[in-house]
C-alpha positions, 0 to 999 in steps of 0.5 A, a space after each residue: 188690489 190692482 185695477 181690473 183687466 181693460 174692457 173690450 169696447 166691442 158689442 158683446 153678442 151675448 150681453 144680457 138684456 136688461 128690462 127693468 131699472 129700479 131707481 131709488 128715491 124714498 130718501 128724506 134727503 136731509 144733506 141737501 137741506 134747504 132745498 128739500 124742505 119743499 120738495 124731494 131730492 130727486 126733483 132738485 135741479 142740476 144743469 136745468 134738470 130734476 135729478 130724476 130726469 137726468 137719471 130717466 133720459 139714461 135709462 131711456 138711451 139704454 133702451 130701459 122701458 120699465 122702471 120701478 120707483 120707490 117714494 116716501 117723502 113728498 111721494 104724491 109730489 114724486 108720483 105727479 112728476 113721473 106722470 108728466 115726465 115719464 108717461 113714455 115709460 112703464 112706471 111702477 111705484 113701490 110705496 113706502 109712505 108707511 115705513 121707510 126701507 132704506 136701500 136694501 129693504 126698499 129693493 126687497 119690497 119692490 121685488 114682486 113689481 120686477 119681473 127681470 133677472 138680473 136688473 139694474 138699480 140706480 141712485 136717483 141722487 147722482 149725475 153721470 156722463 157716458 165714455 165711449 161706451 154707455 155705462 149701462 151697456 158696460 154693465 150689460 156686457 161684463 155680466 156674467 151669471 154664473 159667477 155674479 149676484 152683484 156688478 157695481 159700477 165704480 169710479 176712480 176716487 180721484 175722478 169722483 167729482 164733488 165726493 168727499 169720502 175716502 172711497 168705498 171699495 178695492 177690486 182685483 185684477 179680475 173685478 172683485 171687490 172688497 170693502 175699505 178698511 177702516 180708516 184707510 183710503 179706498 181706490 174706487 167710489 160706488 155710483 150708485 149704479 149696480 146690476 143685481 141678481 135676485 139671488 142677492 136677496 134671499 134670506 132677507 132680514 125684516 124691516 129696513 136694511 142697507 145694501 151693505 148687508 147684501 154686498 157683504 155676503 156677496 163678497 164672502 162669497 166671492 160674488 160681487 164685482 166691479 166695473 170702472 166707469 169710463 165717463 164723468 160722474 158727480 155726486 150731487 148730494 148737498 147744495 154747493 155740489 149743485 154749482 160745482 157740478 154744473 161748472 164742470 158740466 160747462 152749463 153754470 
C-alpha cells in the first residue's frame, strides 16, 4: 500500500476540539528493568525529565486541560508525582490496582471519566518532537467523525528511532490502515498516540484486552485510519534506548 496523501499544514477551521487525553501509565515496565524495580516506567527520566512529564508538556502545548491517567504498578508513586507536577491540569485517576486491564481494557474502564468524544490516547513510554505543526493538531485536523472510529499517529519504520520491530501497519492512499502480515515487514510503526471515538468501545469483552482487538474491528469496517507524524519519535522501551534517545536529541 502507498503513502497517504500529503497533508495540508494550513489551519482547519473545522478542527475537532480535543478536551481530554487519556495517558496509559499502568504497565509493569518489564522491559525497562532494573530501572523499574523501584519506580513505575512513566517516571523513568529521559533528557532530565520523566517520560510522563514529556507527555504532559505536549498535552499542555496542545491546549488539553483534562487528563485521565490509569495506574496499577507503584500507583502511589504515580499519583504523588501527578499531584506535584500536574496541579495545573484536571487530572482524573482510573484505578487498576486490583487488576491490570491492558491497553484496551484500561481505556474501557476509564470511559466514565472521559466526557469528550473523540478523545486522545497517549502511551506514557514514548517521546516525540513535533514537526512544523504539532502532532495533536494534525490529528484534530484530519479527524472525520463520519468515516473514522480510530486515527492512529504513525511514523515510517525507517524513522522509528530506537525501535527494533518490523512495523505495525500498511496504509493506503486514503489513509486506511491494515495490519502487518505475519513474518512480513510493514512500512509504518504505531507511535502510541491516537484519536478515537467512543464508538470504538461498543460491545466490549469483560476483563483485560489489548487495543488490537478494537483496531481489527475498525479495520474490518473500514473505519481505522493512519496519519504520518511529521517530526521525531523515539521508542523509549528499554534502558539502552534512553542513552540513544538522549544522544539523538543532543542532550547526552
